[in-house]
C-alpha positions in Angstrom: 16.3 5.0 18.1 16.5 1.2 18.3 18.9 -0.6 20.4 20.5 -4.0 19.9 18.6 -6.2 17.5 18.6 -9.8 16.5 19.0 -10.9 13.0 18.3 -14.5 11.9 21.3 -16.6 11.0 19.3 -18.5 8.3 21.6 -19.9 5.6 21.1 -18.0 2.3 20.5 -20.4 -0.7 20.1 -19.3 -4.4 17.0 -20.7 -6.0 19.0 -22.7 -8.4 20.3 -25.2 -5.5 16.9 -26.6 -4.9 13.4 -26.3 -6.3 12.2 -22.9 -4.8 8.6 -23.5 -5.9 8.3 -26.5 -3.7 9.1 -25.6 0.1 8.3 -28.1 2.5 6.0 -25.8 4.3 4.8 -22.3 3.8 6.1 -21.0 7.1 8.5 -18.2 7.8 12.0 -19.0 9.2 12.7 -18.2 12.9 15.2 -15.6 14.1 18.0 -16.8 16.2 21.2 -15.0 17.1 22.7 -12.0 15.3 25.8 -12.3 13.2 29.2 -11.3 14.5 29.8 -8.7 11.7 27.6 -6.4 9.7 26.2 -7.7 6.3 26.3 -4.3 4.6 29.1 -2.1 3.6 27.4 1.3 4.1 25.3 2.8 6.8 23.3 5.6 5.3 23.7 8.8 7.6 21.0 8.9 10.2 20.4 5.2 10.4 22.0 2.7 12.7 23.2 -0.8 11.9 20.0 -2.5 13.0 17.9 -0.3 10.5 19.9 -1.7 7.5 19.8 -5.4 8.6 18.0 -8.0 6.6 16.0 -10.8 7.8 18.3 -13.3 5.8 21.8 -11.8 5.9 23.5 -11.4 2.6 26.5 -9.7 1.2 26.5 -6.6 -0.9 27.1 -7.2 -4.6 29.2 -4.1 -4.9 30.7 -1.2 -2.7 29.3 2.3 -3.1 25.8 1.3 -3.1 23.6 1.8 0.0 21.3 -0.8 1.4 18.3 1.3 0.7 19.3 1.8 -2.9 19.2 -2.0 -3.1 15.7 -2.0 -1.4 14.4 0.5 -4.0 15.7 -1.5 -7.0 14.2 -4.8 -5.7 10.9 -3.1 -5.5 11.1 -1.6 -8.9 12.1 -4.8 -10.6 9.3 -6.9 -8.7 6.5 -8.6 -10.6 4.3 -7.5 -7.8 4.9 -3.9 -8.6 4.2 -4.5 -12.4 1.0 -6.2 -11.5 -0.3 -3.0 -10.1 -0.8 -1.7 -13.6 -3.8 -3.8 -14.0 -5.4 -3.1 -10.6 -8.2 -0.4 -10.0 -7.4 2.8 -8.3 -10.7 4.7 -8.8 -11.9 3.6 -12.3 -11.2 0.2 -13.7 -8.5 0.0 -16.2 -9.7 0.2 -19.7 -13.2 1.2 -19.1 -13.0 4.9 -19.9 -14.7 6.1 -23.1 -13.4 9.3 -24.5 -10.1 9.5 -26.4 -8.6 11.9 -23.8 -9.7 9.7 -20.9 -7.7 6.8 -22.2 -5.3 6.5 -19.5 -6.9 6.5 -16.0 -4.8 6.0 -13.1 -4.1 2.4 -11.8 -2.6 1.2 -8.6 0.8 1.4 -10.4 0.5 5.0 -11.5 -0.8 6.0 -8.1 2.2 4.2 -6.4 4.6 6.0 -8.7 3.1 9.4 -8.0 3.1 8.6 -4.3 6.8 7.8 -4.4 7.6 11.0 -6.1 5.8 13.1 -3.5 7.2 11.1 -0.7 10.7 11.0 -1.9 10.9 14.7 -2.1 9.0 15.3 1.3 11.2 12.8 3.0 14.4 14.3 1.6 13.3 17.7 2.7 12.9 16.3 6.3 16.1 14.5 6.5 14.8 11.0 5.7 16.9 8.8 3.2 15.1 9.4 0.0 15.5 5.9 -1.3 14.1 4.4 1.9 10.8 6.5 1.6 10.4 6.0 -2.0 10.7 2.2 -1.3 8.0 2.5 1.2 5.7 4.5 -1.1 6.3 2.2 -4.0 5.5 -1.0 -2.0 2.6 0.2 0.2 -0.2 -0.9 -2.1 1.5 -4.1 -3.4 -0.7 -6.3 -1.6 -4.0 -4.9 -2.7 -6.1 -7.4 -4.6 -8.1 -7.0 -7.8 -11.1 -4.4 -8.0 -9.7 -2.1 -5.5 -11.0 -1.6 -2.0 -14.2 -3.3 -3.1 -12.0 -6.4 -3.9 -10.5 -5.9 -0.6 -13.8 -6.1 1.2 -14.9 -9.2 -0.8 -11.7 -11.0 -0.1 -12.0 -10.2 3.7 -15.4 -12.0 3.6 -13.8 -15.0 2.1 -10.9 -15.1 4.4 -12.8 -14.8 7.6 -12.0 -18.4 8.9 -8.2 -17.9 8.2 -7.6 -14.5 9.9 -9.3 -12.0 7.6 -7.8 -10.0 4.6 -6.3 -6.5 4.6 -4.4 -5.1 1.8 -1.6 -3.7 4.1 -1.1 -7.0 5.9 -1.0 -8.5 2.4 1.8 -6.1 1.5 3.9 -7.3 4.3 3.3 -10.9 3.5 4.0 -10.1 -0.2 7.4 -8.5 0.7 8.5 -10.8 3.1 7.2 -14.1 1.7 5.3 -14.3 -1.6 7.3 -12.4 -4.1 10.3 -14.7 -5.2 13.6 -13.2 -4.8 15.4 -14.9 -1.8 15.0 -18.3 -0.4 16.7 -19.7 2.9 17.2 -23.0 4.6 14.8 -23.5 7.5 15.9 -25.6 10.4 12.2 -26.1 11.2 11.2 -27.8 8.0 14.7 -28.8 6.6 13.8 -27.2 3.4 13.8 -23.9 1.4 11.6 -21.1 2.7 11.0 -17.8 0.9 11.9 -14.6 2.6 10.5 -12.5 -0.3 12.4 -9.4 -1.4 14.5 -9.6 1.9 14.3 -5.8 2.4 16.0 -4.1 5.2 14.3 -3.7 8.4 13.9 -0.1 8.0 12.2 -0.5 4.6 9.8 -3.0 5.9 9.1 -0.9 8.8 8.5 2.1 6.7 6.0 0.4 4.4 4.0 -0.8 7.4 1.1 1.6 7.8 -0.6 -0.3 10.5 1.9 -1.9 12.9 -0.6 -4.2 14.8 -2.4 -7.4 14.1 -6.1 -7.9 13.4 -8.2 -6.3 16.3 -5.2 -4.4 17.6 -5.9 -1.0 16.6 -4.7 1.2 19.3 -8.0 3.3 19.7 -10.6 1.2 18.0 -10.4 -2.5 18.4 -13.3 -2.8 15.9 -11.2 -1.1 13.1 -10.8 -3.3 10.1 -7.3 -1.7 9.6 -4.2 -4.0 10.5 -0.8 -4.7 9.1 0.0 -8.3 9.9 -1.5 -11.8 9.8 -0.8 -14.1 12.8 1.4 -16.5 10.6 3.6 -13.6 9.6 4.2 -12.5 13.1 7.8 -13.9 13.3 9.1 -11.5 10.6 6.8 -8.8 11.9 8.3 -9.1 15.5 11.9 -9.1 13.9 11.0 -5.8 12.0 9.4 -4.2 15.1 12.1 -5.4 17.6 12.5 -2.8 20.4 10.3 -0.2 18.3 7.3 1.6 20.2 4.4 -0.6 20.2 1.8 0.3 17.7 3.6 3.4 16.7 4.6 4.0 13.0 8.1 5.2 12.2 8.8 8.7 10.8 9.2 7.3 7.3 5.9 5.5 7.3 4.3 8.6 8.4 5.8 10.6 5.4 4.7 7.6 3.1 1.1 7.9 4.6 0.8 11.5 4.0 2.2 11.2 0.6 -0.4 8.4 -0.1 -3.2 10.8 1.1 -2.0 13.8 -0.9 -1.4 11.7 -4.1 -4.8 10.0 -4.1 -6.8 12.9 -3.1 -5.6 15.1 -5.6 -5.4 12.7 -8.5 -8.8 11.1 -7.9 -10.3 14.6 -8.3 -8.2 15.1 -11.4 -9.3 11.6 -12.8 -13.0 12.6 -12.0 -12.8 15.9 -14.0 -11.1 14.2 -16.8 -14.0 11.5 -17.0 -16.7 14.2 -16.9 -18.1 12.9 -13.6 -17.5 16.1 -11.9 -18.4 19.9 -12.7 -16.4 22.3 -10.5 -19.2 24.7 -10.4 -21.3 22.1 -8.5 -19.1 22.6 -5.4 -20.8 26.1 -4.9 -24.1 24.6 -4.5 -25.3 24.1 -0.9 -27.1 20.7 -1.5 -23.8 19.4 -3.1 -21.7 20.7 -0.4 -23.9 19.1 2.3 -23.5 15.9 0.5 -19.7 16.1 0.5 -19.7 17.0 4.2 -21.6 13.9 4.9 -19.3 11.7 3.0 -16.2 13.3 4.8 -17.8 12.8 8.1 -18.6 9.2 7.5 -15.2 8.2 6.1 -12.4 10.7 6.2 -12.6 13.0 9.4 -13.8 12.2 13.0 -17.7 11.6 13.4 -17.9 14.7 15.6 -16.5 17.1 13.1 -18.3 20.3 12.7 -19.4 20.7 9.1 -18.5 24.4 9.2 -14.9 23.3 9.4 -15.3 21.4 6.3 -17.0 24.2 4.6 -14.2 26.4 5.5 -11.7 24.0 4.1 -13.6 23.7 0.9 -13.9 27.5 0.6 -10.2 27.9 1.2 -9.4 25.6 -1.9 -12.3 27.3 -4.1 -10.8 30.8 -3.4 -7.5 29.9 -4.7 -6.4 31.5 -8.1 -5.4 28.4 -9.6 -8.5 26.3 -8.5 -10.3 24.9 -11.7 -13.7 26.5 -12.3 -14.5 24.5 -15.2 -13.1 21.7 -17.6 -13.9 21.0 -21.2 -10.9 18.7 -22.2 -9.1 21.3 -24.3 -5.4 21.6 -24.1 -5.7 25.0 -22.1 -8.1 23.3 -19.7 -5.7 20.3 -19.3 -2.7 22.5 -18.5 -4.8 24.4 -16.0 -6.0 21.3 -14.3 -2.4 20.1 -14.1 -1.3 23.2 -12.6 -4.0 22.9 -10.0 -2.8 19.4 -9.1 0.8 20.6 -8.7 -0.4 23.6 -6.5 -2.4 21.3 -4.4 0.4 18.7 -3.8 2.8 21.5 -3.0 0.4 23.2 -0.6 -0.1 19.9 1.5 3.5 18.9 1.4 4.7 22.4 2.3 2.2 22.5 5.3 3.6 19.2 6.6 7.2 20.3 6.2 6.8 23.8 7.8 4.7 22.4 10.8 7.1 19.5 11.4 10.3 21.7 11.3 8.6 24.1 13.6 8.3 21.4 16.2 11.5 19.3 15.5 14.0 21.9 14.3 16.3 21.6 11.2 18.1 18.4 11.8 17.8 15.1 10.3 14.4 13.5 11.2 14.5 9.6 11.0 12.9 6.5 12.4 11.4 7.1 15.8 13.2 10.4 16.5 10.2 12.5 15.5 6.5 12.6 14.3 5.2 14.1 11.0 3.1 17.2 11.9 0.2 17.7 9.4 -1.8 20.9 10.3 -5.5 20.4 10.9 -6.4 22.7 8.1 -4.4 20.6 5.5 -5.8 17.4 6.7 -9.3 18.8 6.4 -8.7 20.2 3.0 -7.2 16.7 1.9 -10.4 15.0 3.4 -12.7 17.4 1.4 -10.9 16.4 -1.8 -11.4 12.8 -1.0 -15.2 13.2 -0.2 -15.6 15.0 -3.6 -14.0 12.0 -5.6 -15.9 9.6 -3.5 -19.3 11.4 -3.9 -18.9 12.0 -7.7 -16.9 9.2 -9.0 -17.1 6.0 -6.7 -20.7 6.7 -5.6 -22.1 6.7 -9.2 -25.1 4.3 -9.6 -23.4 2.4 -12.4 -20.3 2.0 -10.0 -22.4 0.3 -7.5 -23.7 -2.3 -10.1 -20.2 -2.9 -11.0 -18.9 -3.3 -7.5 -21.7 -5.7 -6.9 -20.6 -7.8 -9.9 -16.9 -7.6 -8.6 -17.9 -8.9 -5.2 -19.6 -11.9 -6.9 -16.7 -12.6 -9.0 -14.3 -12.6 -6.0 -16.7 -14.9 -4.1 -17.4 -17.4 -6.9 -13.7 -17.6 -7.6 -12.7 -18.5 -4.0 -15.5 -21.1 -3.9 -14.3 -22.5 -7.3 -10.7 -22.7 -6.3 -11.5 -24.1 -2.9 -13.4 -27.0 -4.6 -10.8 -27.6 -7.2 -7.4 -26.8 -5.7 -4.6 -27.3 -6.5 -6.0 -27.3 -10.0 -6.6 -23.6 -11.1 -3.8 -22.4 -8.8 -0.6 -20.9 -10.4 2.5 -23.1 -9.9 3.9 -20.9 -7.0 0.7 -21.3 -5.0 0.1 -24.9 -6.0 3.3 -25.9 -4.3 2.3 -24.0 -1.2 -1.1 -25.5 -1.2 0.3 -29.0 -1.4 2.6 -28.1 1.6 -0.1 -26.5 3.7 -0.9 -28.5 7.0 -4.4 -27.7 7.6 -7.6 -26.2 6.0 -6.7 -22.7 7.5 -3.5 -22.7 5.8 -4.9 -24.1 2.4 -7.6 -21.2 2.5 -4.8 -18.7 3.1 -3.0 -19.9 0.1 -6.3 -19.6 -2.1 -6.5 -16.0 -0.6 -3.0 -15.2 -1.6 -3.7 -16.4 -5.2 -6.7 -14.3 -5.6 -4.9 -11.2 -4.1 -2.1 -11.6 -6.7 -4.6 -11.4 -9.7 -5.3 -8.2 -11.7 -8.7 -7.0 -12.6 -8.6 -8.7 -16.0 -6.9 -12.0 -14.8 -9.5 -12.4 -12.0 -12.2 -12.2 -14.5 -10.6 -14.6 -16.9 -9.8 -17.3 -14.2 -13.3 -17.0 -13.0 -14.7 -17.5 -16.3 -12.4 -20.5 -16.9 -13.4 -22.1 -13.5 -16.9 -21.3 -13.5 -18.2 -20.5 -17.1 -18.9 -17.0 -18.7 -21.0 -14.6 -16.8 -24.4 -13.6 -18.5 
């Protein structure tokens, strides 16, 4: 549990008092002393007062509503969440051909499905369901256009300003970029955005990698991190007296729900699109390819392929496993039942193992660790590898990814050359206020990250001319 926490005593201002799009500098407010009285009316059971504090204190609008219900509503109503509808999950939105393929998953539908899984699993383990749902809804909000391919391309662009990572961008968006609350900054004597101003527990639950670039607890070379250096003030406030580099219980529930949702649904999308024949999974050459992908990306490098073979066999032996798919209504129903069975299998495995270790009480914050049996993790990893092998590694996908990387690189170059021209009004003001080239580059990266797949291509065409 956390001890005494500090809360910034920044003065809350509504955006109508001054021009919120023109802060004097794009810096986060500092965190001085705590207020003398709580700024929330309700402490959800199992959470201390520090968990429901906000970076910028603000009063409740009405009694009877928990702090975490307010957090959930803020994320649901945010423009950043809506933009995920135009961002790639596995298949680029709008690119599927068959009539029954007309609705591939996007980052938004994935986030909604992750939220449903996380809410129910979290509630079963004693977490506040609104808190876990908020974390699940917001965990991908910082992802750029073109999925993980866009993330890698934007990281190359951002090397001289601290790199780019979708999870670190999510924190930046929640605490700075998404316009909801502005405060007066004593450092700049102007208004500074504090983003959605979520509770400490909600921001912590959305933090999958609670360390800066290069700070991975076991692998300093890992590209995964959760905070940029110029967002450290709010990150340090979130993590005040939390165990270093350890995720809270709600973040662990979110992380497993994310794995479950995308491993199951990416497989479903691959079957819908006709990229995968389930009968292929019986062939030994195909299986060897799947094991190689899993060992290269989803399980430790020293994993015995026989363990992956056993995981795949367990799934194929289930009565509900789809052994064919032809797009008929009956086949669609069977496939939907299989996805439901898989989600239940993975969630019940984690719930049972966690309860076996920690008992039947409420499990929150840093009082417990989510326990996922090794068998369930490897089954999930095999599903990820199947989708990776047959959907993401198709030859035409590699050509598309190469083109997407060119779009991101050329867009960054064009914006760097022309800025503030080409920037949205929100980012134009931040660019004008930036104090050096590093800060200006970060604003350009923020602008690109905010775009959808389609708007990135449209802006690229407008600034550089149409592509051949």
